[in-house]
C-alpha positions as CSV (number, residue, x, y, z in Angstrom):
1,X,7.2,53.6,41.0
2,X,9.9,52.5,43.8
3,X,12.8,54.6,42.1
4,X,10.9,57.7,42.0
5,X,10.5,57.7,46.3
6,X,13.4,58.6,48.5
7,X,16.2,56.7,49.8
8,X,14.7,57.0,53.2
9,X,11.3,56.9,52.7
10,X,11.8,53.3,49.7
11,X,13.9,52.3,52.3
12,X,10.4,52.3,55.3
13,X,8.7,50.8,52.3
14,X,10.9,47.3,51.3
15,X,11.0,47.3,55.3
16,X,7.2,46.6,55.7
17,X,6.5,44.6,52.5
18,X,9.9,42.2,53.9
19,X,7.0,41.7,57.1
20,X,4.0,40.7,55.2
21,X,5.9,37.3,54.6
22,X,5.9,36.7,58.1
23,X,2.1,38.7,59.6
24,X,0.6,39.7,55.6
25,X,-2.0,41.4,57.8
26,X,-1.0,43.5,59.9
27,X,-1.9,46.0,62.7
28,X,-3.5,48.9,60.5
29,X,-4.4,47.3,57.4
30,X,-7.3,48.3,55.9
31,X,-9.2,45.0,53.0
32,X,-10.0,47.1,50.3
33,X,-13.7,47.4,48.9
34,X,-15.0,45.5,45.7
35,X,-11.6,43.8,45.4
36,X,-9.7,41.1,47.2
37,X,-7.2,43.2,48.0
38,X,-5.0,44.9,51.0
39,X,-3.7,48.0,52.1
40,X,-0.7,49.4,54.1
41,X,0.1,52.3,55.4
42,X,3.9,54.0,54.8
43,X,3.7,57.7,56.0
44,X,1.9,59.1,53.0
45,X,2.9,56.4,50.7
46,X,0.0,53.0,50.4
47,X,1.0,49.4,49.5
48,X,-2.0,47.5,47.7
49,X,-1.3,44.1,47.9
50,X,-3.4,40.5,47.3
51,X,-3.2,37.4,50.1
52,X,-3.8,33.6,48.9
53,X,-3.9,32.2,51.7
54,X,-4.6,28.2,50.5
55,X,-1.5,28.6,48.9
56,X,0.8,31.6,51.5
57,X,1.8,33.7,48.4
58,X,1.5,37.7,48.7
59,X,1.9,39.8,45.7
60,X,2.5,43.7,45.7
61,X,-0.2,45.1,43.3
62,X,1.1,48.7,44.0
63,X,3.0,51.2,45.5
64,X,2.4,54.9,45.4
65,X,1.4,58.8,46.8
66,X,-1.7,58.2,48.8
67,X,-3.5,60.4,46.6
68,X,-3.1,58.5,43.5
69,X,-2.5,54.8,44.7
70,X,-6.7,54.3,44.0
71,X,-6.6,55.4,40.6
């Protein structure tokens, strides 16, 4: 999916994902209801990820446009 996004947006998304290593719950993130996942917004795109606090692991589950990512 990331390869279909323009280069500038790709760089913004990658930077946001990399920043999750230091701050897994940045300002503006949202806990998703009904599943153990969080969401960050990067322009029109969303990154859905899960946090395993006990192991200090952040797993990116899905990256997509806002109208498609929750389906």
